[in-house]
N, C-alpha and C positions, 0 to 999 in steps of 0.2 A: 512775609510778603512774597519771598521767593517761592515758597511751597505752594501758595495759592496760584501763582502763575503756572506752575507745573501741573497742578490739578486741573486748572482751566484748559490747558492744552490737551491733556488726556481726555477730558470730558467733552470738549466742544470742537477742538480743531481736528483731532484724529487724522493727522497727515500720514500718508503712506511712506514718506521719506524719513527714515530713522535719524537722519542728521539733524532734524529739527530738535529732537530731544537731546541730542548731544550738545547742540549749541545752547539750548535752554539750561542744560546742566552746568555748563561752564561759565555762564554769565555771572553767577554769584562769586566765582573765583576771580574773575576779571574785576568785578565790583570791589572786592576786598583789596585786590592789588592796588587799584587806583586810590582807594580810601587810605590804605596803609602808607603809600608813598607820600600822599598829601600830609599825613600826620607822622611822618618818620621822625624819630627822636635821634638826632645826630649825636654820635659819641656814646650813646647808651641804648643799643639796639633792644635789649631785653625789656626796658621800661615800656616801650610801645608795644612790643610783641606780647608781653604778659597782660597788658590791658585789653588787647583786642584778639587774643588767641582763640577764645571760644567762638568768635564769629568766623574765624578761618576754619575751625573744625566743622561748623555748621555748613559752610560753603562746600567743603569736601564731601559731606554727607549728601548734599543736594546734587553735586556733580556725579557721584556714584549712582544715585537714583536715576539720573538722566541716562547714563550709560546702560544700566540694566533695562530700563523701559525701552530704550532704542533696540534692544535685542528681542522685543515683542514677548517678553516674559510676563507673568501675571502682574498687571499694572497696579491694581488696587492694593494688593499685599505690600508691594514696595512703596507705594504712597503712604500707607499706614505706618510702615516701619520708619520711613523717612520723617513723617510727622512726629512720631514719638521721639526719635533721636534729636530732631530739631528742638522739640519742646524741652528735652533734658538739657541741651546745650544752652538754650535760651535761659532756663531757670538758673543754671550754674553761672552764667554771665551776670545775671541780676544779683545773685548772692555775692559774687565777686565784687561788684561795684559797691554793694552795700556793706562789704566787709569792713571790719574795724581797723584794718591796717591800710586802708586805701582812702581816697579822697573823692569828694563830690565834684570838684572842679579841677581841671588841669589845663595849664597853658604851656605852650612849647616855644621857648625862645632859643632853642639850641642852634638854630641856623643863623642867628644874628651875631654880629661882632660884639666885643665887650661893651663898647659905648652904647650901641643900640639896645642890647639886652638890659643894661643898667637903667637906661631911660625908660624902657618898657615896663620893667618890674616896679619901678617907683610909681609910674602912672597907674599901674594895676593896683598896687597896694592902696594908693590914695582913693581909688574908686570903690574898693571892696573891704578894706580892713575895718574890723568892727570897732576898734578902740581909737580910731583917729581923733575923734572929738574928745573922748574921755581922757586921752593922754596929751591932747593939744599938740599934735605933731605938725611941725613946720616943713611941709613938703618942698617948698621952694628952696629952703636952706639945704635940704638934703640933695636936691638936684644940683645946686651950685657947688656942693662939696664933692659929691661922689661921681657925677658924670665925667668931670675932667679927669678924675683918677682912672676911670675905666678907659677914657680916650688915650691917656698916656700909656696904659697897659697895652692897648691896641698898637700904638706907635712902636712900642718896644717888643711886641710879641711876648709879653710877660704874663703868663698864666697865673703865676703865684701872686703877682701884684694885684691882678683882677680878683682872685679868690680872697685875698686879705681885705680888699675894698668891700667885697660883699659881706664878709664877716663883720667889718666895722659898721656897715650900713645896718645890719641886723641889731647890733648893740645899741644903736641910737634909739630904738623903740623900747628898750627895757622890758621886753616881753619874751618869756621863754618859749612861747608858742610861735613867735616870729623868729625863725631860725633857719640856717642853711646847713646842709649836710653834703659831704663829699661822696661822690659815686666812683671816684678814681682813687684807689688806695695809694698810689705813688704820689699824687698831688697832695692828698691828705698828709702823708708823711713829711713832705717838703714844707708845707705850710705850718704844720705843727712845730717843726724845728725852728722856723722863723718867728712865729708868733709867741711861743712859750719861752723863747730865749735860751740863755746859756746856763749850764749847770756849774756851780762853784763848790759843789760838795755837800750842800745842805739846803734845807728849806726853812721857812719861818712861819710862825703863827703868833697872833696877839692875844693876850689874856684880858679879862675884864678890867684889870687895874690899869690897862693902857700900856703894858710892857710888851715889847716884841722879843720873842725868844727863838733860838735855833731849834730845829727839829730834823729828824732823819739825817743826821750828820754821818757821812761815810767815814768809817774808821781809818781808811787808807788814803784819805784826802789831805791836801795841803791845809784846808781849813781846820781839820782836826789837829794836825801837827802843830799849827800855829796858835792853838788855844781855843778854838770854837768847838764846843761840845753840845749835846742835847741839853737845852735849858739855859744856855749862855744868852745873856741879855745883849741884844744888838741895839746900838745907839745911833749909828750913822750908816748911810749907804751912798757910795760913790760921791763923796764930798758934800752930802746933804744930810741934815738931821733926819732921823728916821721918821718922825711924824710928818714932816714936809714931803719926804720921798713917798710915803704911803698915800698922801693926798693926791699926788700927781701920777701915780702908777696907772697904766692902762690895764683894764680888766676885761679885755676882749678874748673870748674863747672860740674854739672851733667845734664845739659839740659837747654831748653828754660826757660826764655827769653834771656839768655846769654850763649849759649853753647860753645862759643869760642871767642877769640879776635884776629881776623886776623891783625888788625892795632894796633900798639903799642900805638898810641894816645888814642884810646878808652880804652885800658886796663889800661893805666896810670890814666885815669879819674876815673875808677872804683876801683882802688886799695884801697882807704880808706874804701869802703864798705866791701871788703874782710877782711881787717885788723881788723875791729871791731869784728869779730868772732874768731880771732886768739888768742889763749891762753889756759891755762889749767883750773883747777878748780878755780884758782884765777888769776887775772891779775893786775899789777900795772899801773895806768894811771896818767900821768902828764897833767895839764891843767891850763889855766889862769882863776882864779876865778873872781867872780863879783867885788872883791876889787882890781883887777888888779895884784894880786900877783900869782906867780906860785905855785901850790899845787899838791901833789902826794897822791893818795888814792889807797887802795887795794879793788878790787871788786870781789865778788864771782859769779860764773856762776849760772844762774837760769834755765838752760836747753838748748835746741837746739836753735841756732841762725837762723835757716832756714827761719822761717816766717818773722823775722825782715829783713833778707837779701832780701827776695822777695819784701817786702814793700819799701825797700830802692832803688831797681833797677827799680821799676815800673814807677816812674815819669820821668826817663831818657831813658827808653826803651819801655814804654807801648804803646798800641794801643789806638787810639782816637775815633774810630767808628767801627761798625761791618757790616755796610751796604755798599756794593760796589757802588761807585759813589754817596755817600751821599753828598748833597749840601744844602747850605743855604746862605743867605746874612748876612754878619757880620755887615754891616752898609749900608748906602745908596749907597755906591760906590764899596765896596769890596766883592767879592764872595768867597765862601769856597767850595772846592771839596776834599773829602776824598777817597783815594784808599787804603783800609786796606790790600788787597792782590790781586794777579793776578789770581783770580778764580771767575767765575761768574755763570755758569750753567754746571753741570758735563758733560752731554751728548754733549751739545753745545761746551764746551771747547775742548773736544777730537776732534770733527769734525773740529773746527777752527784750532787746532794745525796741523792737517793733511794737510789742504789746505792753511795754512799760511795767513789766513784772518779771521776777526771777525766783520762782518757788524753789528750784533746785539749790540755788546758792543759799537761800534763807534756811532751808532744811539742813544743809551742811553745817552752817554756822550754829544753828540751834543744837544739833546733835553734839558738836564738839564742845560748845560752852556748857551744855547740860552734863556732859561727861566729866568736865572739870568740877562742876558744882557737886556732882556725886562723890568727888574725892575731897570735898571740904572747901572748895573755893568760895570765898565771899568778897573778893576784890579782884580787879582785872587790869592788866596793862595791854593796850592795843598798840601794836608797833606799826606805824605808818612811815617810818624812815625810808627815804628813797622809794616811796610808792610813786611810780612814774606814770600813773593814770590809766585810763581805759574807758570803760562805759559807765555813764551816770547811773544806769539801772542797777549796777552792782553796788555802787556806793550807797544807793538808796536802800538796797536790801540790808546792808550792814547797819546803816543809821536807824532804820525803822525799828530795830530790836531794842534800841536804847531811848528813843524819844517818845514822849507821851502826847506830843502835839504834832499834828500833820504839818509837813513842810512842803511848800509848793515852789517850784521854780519855773520860769518861762524862758522863751527864746526870742531872739530878735535878729533882724538882718538889715543891711544898708539898702535903702530904697530912696532914690532921688537925693542922695547925699545925707539922708537922715536915718537914724536908728528907728526902725519900725518893728513893733511886736509881731511875731509870727502867730497867726490866728489859731492854728491847730496844734502847735508844738508846746506842750506843757508836760512837766514831770512832777510826780508826787512821791513824797516819802511818807508812807502810811505810819500812823501812830500805834505800832504794836506795843512797844514799851515794856516787854516782858523782863528786861534786865535793867530797868530804870532805877531799881533799888540797890544796885551794886556800885560801889565806888570804882570809878574808871579813870585811869591815866592814859591819855593818848600821846604817844611819843612821835615827834616830827623832827625833820631837819631840812636843810636847804634843798634836798632832793625830793621832798614830798610835793608832788606836782599834779596839776590838771585835775583829773577826777579824784586824786588823792587830796588835793586842796579842798575840793567840794565836800568830800567825806569829813575832812577835818573841821570845816566850817559847820556842817550840819551836826556833827557830834558835839561841837563846842556850845551849841544852844541847849544841850541837855544839862540840867542842874547837877547831875551826878558825875559829870565829866570834867576833868582838868587837863587842858592841853599844855604839854611840857616839851622843852627842848633847849639846846644850846642856842640855836637860831630858830627863827620862825620858818614856816614852810615857804615853798617857792613863790607863790602868789600869782598863779595863772589859772583861771577857771573857764575861759572862753573856748568854744568848740573849734578845733582845726577843721577847715573844709576846703582849703585851696593849696595846691602845690604847683610850682613853676620850675620847669627845667631851663637852666640858664645856658649861656653861650658855650658851645662845645660839648654840652651834655655831661660835664664833670661835676656840676653842683646843682642840687635841688633845694629850692627855698620854699618854705611853707609858712602859712599864717592863718589867723582865725577870721572866718567870715560869718560865724554864728555866735551870737551873744548869749550868755547865761545871765538871766535877770532874776532879782528877788521879787517878793510879792508886791512891792511898790514899783516894779518894772524898772529898777535901777541896776546897773552893772555892779556886781559885788565881788569882793576878794581882790581883783586886779587893781594895782595901784594906779593913781592918776599921776599928774606931773610931780606931786610931792614924794612919790615913790614909797608911800606908806601902805602896807598891805591891809586888807580888810580882816585878816586873821592875826590875832595877837596871842601871845603866850599868857596863860594863867599863872604859870610857874616857870621862870627862867632857870635852867640848870646852870650853876656857876661854872665858868671856864677859867680856872686858876692853874697854878703850877702843878697841883695834884692831878687835875684833869689832863693836862698836857702829858705828864709822866705816864698815867695809866693808858691813855689812848695811843700815844706815839712811841713809848718806850716798851711798856709791858704788853701792849696789844689787847688790853681789856675793854669790855663794853661798859665804859664808865657811865654813859647815859642810862642804860638799863639798870645798872647798880644803883644810881642815884634815885631813879624812879621807884625801884623796889623799896629802898630804905624810906623814901618819902611816904609812900602809900601804906607801908607797914607801921609808920610812926603815928598814923592817925592825925596828921596835920591838916586834913581837909577842913 
């Protein structure tokens, strides 16, 4: 639009005063300044600047053209150059907005106080969140609980209390896609220290038999000196029997690798890890000592539990490779293929998403799988542990090689308070099926998320595939499309505004109020004392070892 104004002035006005062109040239810069100030992101300057930076570049190009034309140099040449440069910046801005790491909608509450921004974001989520009805969210109850918390944080000027209220609000939805992230590292550190609790020298994990045992015990800790070692059975915590303490522990997190627990099964598995940081300056711990007798000791906090918490969750949520489609032969017959995320090449990913096809990814997968087949592979383990998502078109390219039946998914949005199918948004997993004859194990964990969930679900429909894990996957398949910058610009909250629907136009994978995922394990990997020892003491990949032994034994 700016360029057309300049062209019209050159073609029809033809003023003798060159100041006209100088004024016309600087109008876009003024336009941008007003626009940017109206959309200023308080507390996080770069978020706004990075979103609108291309428009500022275009405005500078236009201003430069106005200055040059005012000098009565060749006008047509400079208009053509200006047009080309503006087209390039326009194209880059479009690609940026469509980029896989950014969002379709953005709301800015950074200028509001804590109470106002809490009220505003709850109102916004109620109006646009795609799973409100599916999860039966009670928004009035959320307002009654969290707006007063934010108001109290305002009264006390307590940024940490506000941040913790936001994290607790997100937890209420049991949706990993509805989550908040810190943009202020110092605030993140302070809230982590508060929310993850105190370190008493060890963490805990629960086995399939219902026993809670110590893990990651520090050899120089009081806990170790008083008889708590890796594998020690813990029977009580701070005056309460361990089972009751586990039921009551809060499992609110501040971000990845476990930003939420959509499925109750996964949360129950992680409860001992959270409980190990729960307590005050001291905590009373009951345990079965080496002599077989129950003993109670008092332990003092040695600081923040955050680092030990992260070490405890990594073996059961962590990523096993960083390279897309990494492959190797595990032995003479079994191949290994790792898909750590549904992202491959940024520019190629965007184009593939637009055309709903990704030949480059498909060819890469075929070449690597065929290479393993040439080495004698007749069975395959696909590792999706901590696959943290990406683009559905990539998960479709993977699943297409194993399915003999076309899989279609659809999309929906909230309109008039109801879920409405999007008329033109459809995705197809073609039935290539060239590897449908190979026995396949798909390994998942609580970090298998988003597009990784969708890939798991699509592969699970193939007769030759067995989904396996200690826990099921994350349980979130809806499309993130909204981000909100909250009060002060220190926290960004995001949530899903685009539904993923099955062929019957029902939401799938994401749990409802029962918190039961649409993805189930075909084979649950046992989590016993042998597993605890291999994963937390020896540092071995117990899950992969189990999967390899299982697929080699021919138990399918």
